[in-house]
C-alpha positions as CSV (number, residue, x, y, z in Angstrom):
1,M,0.0,0.0,0.0
2,T,1.4,3.4,-0.9
3,A,2.0,6.1,1.6
4,Y,-0.9,8.1,0.3
5,H,-3.4,5.2,0.5
6,D,-2.2,4.5,4.0
7,R,-2.7,8.2,5.0
8,L,-6.1,8.3,3.3
9,F,-7.4,5.3,5.1
10,R,-6.1,6.6,8.4
11,A,-7.8,9.9,7.7
12,I,-11.1,8.1,7.0
13,K,-10.7,6.3,10.3
14,L,-10.0,9.7,12.0
15,D,-6.5,8.6,13.3
16,P,-5.3,11.5,15.4
17,D,-1.6,10.7,14.8
18,L,-2.1,11.3,11.1
19,Y,-2.7,15.0,11.6
20,E,0.5,15.5,13.5
21,E,2.3,13.6,10.7
22,V,0.8,15.6,7.8
23,E,1.2,18.9,9.8
24,A,5.0,18.3,9.8
25,D,5.3,16.9,6.3
26,H,5.7,19.9,4.0
27,T,5.6,17.5,0.9
28,A,2.0,16.4,1.7
29,N,0.3,19.5,0.2
30,G,-0.5,17.6,-3.0
31,Q,-1.9,14.7,-1.1
32,A,-4.1,17.0,1.0
33,A,-5.4,18.6,-2.2
34,L,-6.0,15.3,-3.8
35,T,-8.0,14.2,-0.7
36,V,-10.1,17.3,-1.0
37,V,-10.6,16.7,-4.8
38,L,-11.7,13.1,-4.1
39,S,-14.1,14.2,-1.3
40,S,-15.4,17.0,-3.5
41,L,-16.0,14.7,-6.4
42,A,-17.8,12.3,-4.0
43,A,-20.0,15.2,-2.9
44,G,-20.6,16.1,-6.6
45,I,-21.5,12.6,-7.6
46,G,-23.8,12.4,-4.6
47,G,-25.5,15.6,-5.6
48,A,-25.6,14.8,-9.3
49,V,-28.9,13.0,-8.9
50,S,-30.7,16.2,-8.1
51,G,-28.7,18.5,-10.3
52,G,-27.2,16.4,-13.1
53,W,-23.9,17.5,-14.5
54,Y,-24.5,21.0,-13.1
55,G,-24.9,19.5,-9.6
56,L,-21.8,17.5,-10.0
57,F,-19.8,20.5,-11.1
58,L,-21.3,22.9,-8.5
59,N,-20.9,20.6,-5.5
60,T,-17.3,19.8,-6.5
61,V,-16.3,23.5,-6.9
62,V,-18.1,24.6,-3.7
63,A,-16.4,21.9,-1.7
64,L,-12.9,22.9,-3.1
65,V,-13.5,26.6,-2.5
66,G,-14.9,25.8,1.0
67,W,-11.7,24.0,1.9
68,V,-9.5,27.0,1.1
69,V,-11.8,29.4,2.8
70,W,-12.2,27.3,5.9
71,A,-8.4,26.8,6.2
72,F,-7.8,30.5,5.8
73,L,-10.4,31.4,8.4
74,S,-9.0,28.8,10.8
75,Y,-5.5,30.2,10.3
76,F,-6.5,33.8,10.7
77,I,-8.7,33.2,13.8
78,G,-6.2,30.9,15.5
79,T,-3.0,32.9,14.8
80,R,-4.2,36.5,14.7
81,L,-7.4,36.9,16.7
82,L,-7.0,34.2,19.4
83,P,-3.4,33.2,19.6
84,E,-1.8,31.7,22.7
85,H,1.9,32.1,23.6
86,Q,2.7,28.7,22.2
87,T,0.7,29.2,19.0
88,S,2.7,28.3,15.9
89,A,1.0,27.6,12.6
90,D,1.3,28.5,9.0
91,M,-1.2,28.3,6.1
92,G,0.4,25.1,4.7
93,E,-0.2,23.2,8.0
94,L,-3.8,24.2,8.1
95,L,-4.3,23.3,4.4
96,R,-2.7,19.9,5.0
97,C,-4.7,19.1,8.1
98,T,-8.0,20.3,6.9
99,G,-7.4,18.7,3.5
100,F,-7.0,15.2,5.1
101,S,-9.9,15.9,7.5
102,S,-12.2,16.0,4.4
103,A,-11.5,12.3,3.8
104,P,-14.6,11.0,5.7
105,G,-16.7,13.2,3.4
106,M,-16.1,10.6,0.7
107,I,-19.2,8.8,2.0
108,Q,-21.2,11.6,0.3
109,V,-20.8,9.6,-2.9
110,L,-23.7,7.5,-1.6
111,G,-26.0,10.4,-2.0
112,F,-27.0,9.1,-5.4
113,L,-28.7,6.0,-3.8
114,P,-32.4,6.4,-3.5
115,G,-33.7,6.9,0.0
116,L,-30.5,8.3,1.4
């Protein structure tokens, strides 16, 4: 199993050690972005039933933009508005951690099933 697959399954299982790992791994930005893309596509596929191709596109784009906005807001609030003495974070750390935290959202792909 590749390192990304291992990280992805650990993120889906909400393994807390994973987030310390990706926070420190400056090379995991692409993996975090891929995780968000996969989760966003899952949301898009799940929403495609009600919106067709437009729903797929819209749900995917909204999820991607939401990731960046949420990471920025978390960074700004945590480092500028409410910092503690030991607060140390950068935007990359927030993007990586919030990116992998979107992995459980892949279950949204099941939204196309009737009755769910």
